[in-house]
N, C-alpha and C positions, 0 to 999 in steps of 0.2 A: 823170274823177270827176265826178259830178253835183253841183250846188249849190255853196256856199261851202265851201272847205277848213276843217276844224277843226284848230287849232294848240294845244298844250299847252305853256305856256312854263314851264320848271323852271329856276328861280334864286333863290337866298337873297337877293339884293339888291333890294330894292323898286324902286329907282330904275332899275336894268337892266331889270327887268321891264317897267317902265312905257315906257320908251324903245323896247324890243323890240316891246311891244304897238303903240305908235305906229307903228312901222315897218311892221309887218303891216298894220295898218288902212289906212296909206296905198295900199296895193297891193291893197285889196280882199280881204284873208286874214280868216278870221273867228278870234278867239281865243275857244276854247271853256272855257280856265281858264288861272289863274296859280299855281304853287305852289312852295314851298322844296323842299330835298332830303328824301331818306329816305321812309320809309313813307307819309307825307301823299301824296308825288308819285306813287307806286306806285298807291295807292287811288284818288286822283282820275283816274288813266289808265284804270284798269280801268272806273272809273263813267262816263267820257265818252266812252272810245273814239276819241281823235282820229286823224286822219289824218296828222299830223306832230306829232313831239316836238322841240322846241326846247331844249336843255339848255345852259345856262352852265357852261363850266369854268374857274374862276380858282383861283389858290393859296389854300390848299393844294387840290390837285387830287383827293385821295383820296376824300373824300365825294361830289362831283360825278360822279366815274367810276363810283363803286359804285353811285349812284342811276343812272346811265344804264344801267349793266350789268343792274340789277334790272328797270329798264323794258324792256330788251331782251328778257329772259326771259320776262316777262308778255304783252309784246305784240310776238312776233318779226317780225309782219308790219308793223309801224309803224316807218316809216323815223325814225332819230334824226338831227338835225343839231346839232352843238355849235357855240357861239359863245364866243368868248374874247379876250381882249386878249394872252393869252400867245402869244408866236410861237415857244414851244419846240416842235421837231419831235418830241420824244420823248412829250410830252404827247398831241399830236394823234394820234401813233401808237398810243399806248395806247387812246384813245378808240375810233379805227378797230379796234382789235383787239377791243373789247367790243360792237361792233355800230354804231357810229356810220356813217352815210353820207357825210357832207361835213362840212365845218368853215368857219365865216364868222369873220371878224375883227371884233372890238368897235371902234368902236359899229356895231351893225347897220344898214347902208344898205337903205331899202326894194326899190329896183330890184335889188340884188345878192340879197336875200332871195328875192324871187320867182324870179329866174332859178335860184337854187340849189334852191329847193322844186321847180319844174319839171323840172329834171335828174334830182333824186334820184326824183321820181315816176315819170318815164319809166323810169329804171333800174329801180325796183321793179316796174313792169309787165312789163318784160322778164324779169327774174328770175321773177316768178310763171308768165309764159308758158313758160319753160323748164322749170320744175318741172311744169306741166302736161303737157308734151311737145309743145307748140303749134309748136316750132321744129323739130320732127324732119324736115320736109322741105328744110330748108336743108343744102347740101351742106357737110362739114367742110372747112376750109381746110387743116388739117394739124396736127402736133402738134410741140411743141418738146421736144427732151431736151437737158437741160444736163449736160456732164462738167466738173467743176471740183476743184480741189484747191488747197492752201495754198502749195505748192512746186514746183519743177521736177524733172523726173526721176521722176516717180511712175507714169508710164503713161497720162496723161490723152490724149495723141495717139494713142497705140497703140489705146486703148480706143475713142476716138471715130471713128478711121479704120475698125475692124473693125466696129462698130456700124453706121456709115453704110452701110458695104458688104453687112452682113448684112441691113440692113432693105429695101436695094434689091432684094437677091435673094430675099427670102421675100415681100416685097409688091409688086413690080415696079413701085412707085411711084416718082416722083422723090425723091431725097434730097438735100438741101442741108446741106454742111457748113461751119462758120465758125470759123476759129482765129483766137481774140481775142487771142493773143499776137502783136503785129504785130512786135515785134522779134525775138523767137527761136522763133516758131511754125515746126513742121516737117510740119504736115499737107501741105501742097503736096509736100514731098521724098518722103513716104511714099506718095503716090499718083502719084509721078513726073510731077509738073505743074510748069510755071515759074510 
């Protein structure tokens, strides 16, 4: 990406915004704006069209996640990185489900911020290339099919063995079958293998 990256910091807490801005400026990232949650954030994001959205997610997480989702809806190609002091995996998962590309623990460290942004931008570039069909020349490595069930004796092994044999016969390609039940697995017995 040419020039200085434009970041939009979305956070209700002004002190956190200042600290995050300082961290970004230390690694020569441009801060195009700072704003709280809600419609103000969406309006400013549409006006400045940032390269990265940094969204703080703190308790209560409802409003920050709603804002992040609204931002993802109006700027679907702009990566969102959340930063938070919450180490709750459920909150981070919710943020990822609404479109966040990565998460940083508060307080934001300059080098870690730069590394995260570079990783997210590289992932976004690959995602855009895939959408444009520019990876079509790459050979597919394979497909993973998972057969699972909540209890034993429901036919997972029979289905897995028959599916793998059928795929081998129909495609002529190599098929690997992995029995994850290391204690009571019986795929090897069904295939007459030791």
